[in-house]
MIDOSE-1310 file (N, C-alpha, C; in nm, 2 decimals, decimal comma, always signed):
residues 75
mtay	+2,14/+4,97/+9,12/+2,25/+4,89/+9,09/+2,28/+4,81/+9,21; +2,29/+4,69/+9,19/+2,29/+4,58/+9,30/+2,44/+4,60/+9,36; +2,47/+4,53/+9,47/+2,61/+4,51/+9,53/+2,68/+4,43/+9,42; +2,64/+4,33/+9,37/+2,70/+4,25/+9,28/+2,74/+4,31/+9,15
iegy	+2,68/+4,39/+9,10/+2,71/+4,46/+8,98/+2,81/+4,57/+9,00; +2,79/+4,64/+9,13/+2,91/+4,73/+9,17/+3,04/+4,66/+9,18; +3,03/+4,53/+9,26/+3,15/+4,47/+9,27/+3,21/+4,43/+9,14; +3,13/+4,38/+9,06/+3,18/+4,33/+8,92/+3,25/+4,44/+8,84
ragw	+3,19/+4,56/+8,86/+3,26/+4,68/+8,79/+3,39/+4,70/+8,86; +3,40/+4,71/+8,99/+3,51/+4,74/+9,07/+3,62/+4,64/+9,03; +3,58/+4,51/+9,03/+3,68/+4,40/+9,00/+3,75/+4,41/+8,85; +3,66/+4,43/+8,76/+3,70/+4,45/+8,61/+3,78/+4,57/+8,62
tsyi	+3,73/+4,68/+8,65/+3,82/+4,81/+8,65/+3,96/+4,78/+8,73; +3,95/+4,72/+8,84/+4,09/+4,71/+8,91/+4,17/+4,62/+8,82; +4,13/+4,51/+8,76/+4,21/+4,42/+8,68/+4,27/+4,51/+8,56; +4,18/+4,57/+8,48/+4,21/+4,65/+8,36/+4,33/+4,75/+8,40
nscq	+4,31/+4,80/+8,51/+4,40/+4,92/+8,55/+4,53/+4,88/+8,59; +4,52/+4,74/+8,64/+4,66/+4,70/+8,67/+4,74/+4,64/+8,56; +4,68/+4,62/+8,44/+4,75/+4,58/+8,32/+4,86/+4,69/+8,26; +4,97/+4,65/+8,26/+5,07/+4,75/+8,22/+5,08/+4,76/+8,06
npet	+5,03/+4,67/+7,99/+5,06/+4,64/+7,85/+4,95/+4,73/+7,77; +5,00/+4,82/+7,68/+4,93/+4,91/+7,60/+4,85/+4,83/+7,49; +4,89/+4,71/+7,47/+4,82/+4,62/+7,36/+4,68/+4,59/+7,42; +4,65/+4,60/+7,54/+4,53/+4,55/+7,59/+4,41/+4,65/+7,56
aveq	+4,43/+4,77/+7,50/+4,34/+4,85/+7,47/+4,24/+4,89/+7,60; +4,31/+4,96/+7,69/+4,25/+4,95/+7,83/+4,12/+5,04/+7,83; +4,13/+5,16/+7,75/+4,01/+5,25/+7,74/+3,90/+5,17/+7,70; +3,91/+5,08/+7,58/+3,80/+5,02/+7,50/+3,73/+4,90/+7,62
llaq	+3,82/+4,84/+7,70/+3,79/+4,74/+7,79/+3,72/+4,81/+7,91; +3,76/+4,92/+7,95/+3,68/+4,99/+8,05/+3,55/+5,04/+8,01; +3,53/+5,06/+7,87/+3,40/+5,12/+7,83/+3,32/+5,01/+7,83; +3,35/+4,89/+7,82/+3,26/+4,77/+7,83/+3,21/+4,72/+7,96
vhtl	+3,26/+4,78/+8,06/+3,23/+4,72/+8,19/+3,11/+4,74/+8,24; +3,03/+4,86/+8,21/+2,89/+4,89/+8,24/+2,80/+4,78/+8,19; +2,80/+4,76/+8,06/+2,72/+4,67/+7,98/+2,75/+4,53/+8,04; +2,87/+4,49/+8,05/+2,91/+4,36/+8,09/+2,85/+4,33/+8,23
aeqa	+2,88/+4,42/+8,32/+2,84/+4,41/+8,47/+2,69/+4,38/+8,48; +2,60/+4,47/+8,39/+2,47/+4,45/+8,39/+2,42/+4,30/+8,34; +2,50/+4,27/+8,24/+2,45/+4,13/+8,18/+2,49/+4,03/+8,28; +2,61/+4,03/+8,34/+2,65/+3,94/+8,45/+2,55/+3,94/+8,56
glgv	+2,50/+4,06/+8,60/+2,41/+4,05/+8,72/+2,28/+3,98/+8,68; +2,25/+3,97/+8,56/+2,12/+3,89/+8,52/+2,12/+3,75/+8,54; +2,26/+3,70/+8,55/+2,27/+3,55/+8,56/+2,30/+3,50/+8,70; +2,27/+3,58/+8,81/+2,30/+3,56/+8,94/+2,18/+3,55/+9,02
sdaq	+2,16/+3,47/+9,13/+2,03/+3,47/+9,20/+2,02/+3,59/+9,28; +1,89/+3,62/+9,34/+1,87/+3,74/+9,44/+1,97/+3,74/+9,55; +1,99/+3,63/+9,60/+2,09/+3,64/+9,72/+2,23/+3,67/+9,67; +2,28/+3,63/+9,55/+2,42/+3,67/+9,51/+2,41/+3,80/+9,45
qrdf	+2,29/+3,87/+9,43/+2,29/+4,02/+9,40/+2,33/+4,11/+9,50; +2,34/+4,05/+9,62/+2,38/+4,13/+9,74/+2,51/+4,11/+9,77; +2,60/+4,03/+9,72/+2,73/+4,00/+9,74/+2,82/+4,08/+9,65; +2,89/+4,18/+9,70/+2,98/+4,26/+9,64/+3,11/+4,18/+9,59
wlgy	+3,15/+4,10/+9,70/+3,29/+4,04/+9,67/+3,26/+3,93/+9,56; +3,16/+3,86/+9,56/+3,13/+3,77/+9,46/+3,14/+3,84/+9,30; +3,07/+3,94/+9,30/+3,07/+4,03/+9,18/+3,22/+4,08/+9,15; +3,29/+4,12/+9,25/+3,44/+4,17/+9,24/+3,52/+4,06/+9,17
hhgr	+3,51/+3,93/+9,23/+3,59/+3,84/+9,19/+3,55/+3,79/+9,04; +3,42/+3,79/+9,01/+3,36/+3,76/+8,88/+3,42/+3,85/+8,77; +3,42/+3,99/+8,81/+3,46/+4,10/+8,73/+3,61/+4,09/+8,69; +3,70/+4,06/+8,80/+3,84/+4,03/+8,77/+3,85/+3,91/+8,68
taar	+3,79/+3,80/+8,71/+3,81/+3,68/+8,61/+3,78/+3,72/+8,47; +3,65/+3,78/+8,46/+3,61/+3,83/+8,33/+3,72/+3,91/+8,25; +3,77/+4,02/+8,32/+3,85/+4,10/+8,28/+3,99/+4,02/+8,23; +4,04/+3,93/+8,30/+4,16/+3,86/+8,29/+4,13/+3,78/+8,14
aava	+4,03/+3,72/+8,13/+3,97/+3,65/+8,02/+3,98/+3,74/+7,88; +3,92/+3,87/+7,92/+3,91/+3,96/+7,80/+4,05/+4,02/+7,75; +4,13/+4,01/+7,85/+4,26/+4,07/+7,81/+4,35/+3,94/+7,76; +4,33/+3,82/+7,79/+4,40/+3,71/+7,73/+4,34/+3,69/+7,59
qrrd	+4,21/+3,71/+7,57/+4,16/+3,68/+7,43/+4,20/+3,81/+7,35; +4,23/+3,92/+7,39/+4,27/+4,03/+7,31/+4,43/+4,00/+7,27; +4,49/+3,96/+7,36/+4,65/+3,92/+7,33/+4,65/+3,81/+7,22; +4,55/+3,70/+7,24/+4,57/+3,59/+7,15/+4,51/+3,63/+7,01
kss	+4,43/+3,73/+7,00/+4,39/+3,77/+6,87/+4,50/+3,86/+6,80; +4,57/+3,93/+6,89/+4,68/+4,02/+6,82/+4,81/+3,95/+6,79; +4,81/+3,81/+6,83/+4,94/+3,74/+6,81/+4,94/+3,68/+6,66
């Protein structure tokens, strides 16, 4: 696993765990993180693969978008 993927997983998990709203289906979103991190890792350069913090911020941003999308669907 690359540093980017580890960072992505950490950022995603951090954001999801900070959500206080049960409507976000936290368990389901956490279950998706491994697959999403692997897919995200395919889209970055070799240099970016070594950047934990880039992955972390991408993961948090992706999680924020996933939570917002779930909220929109449930409205």
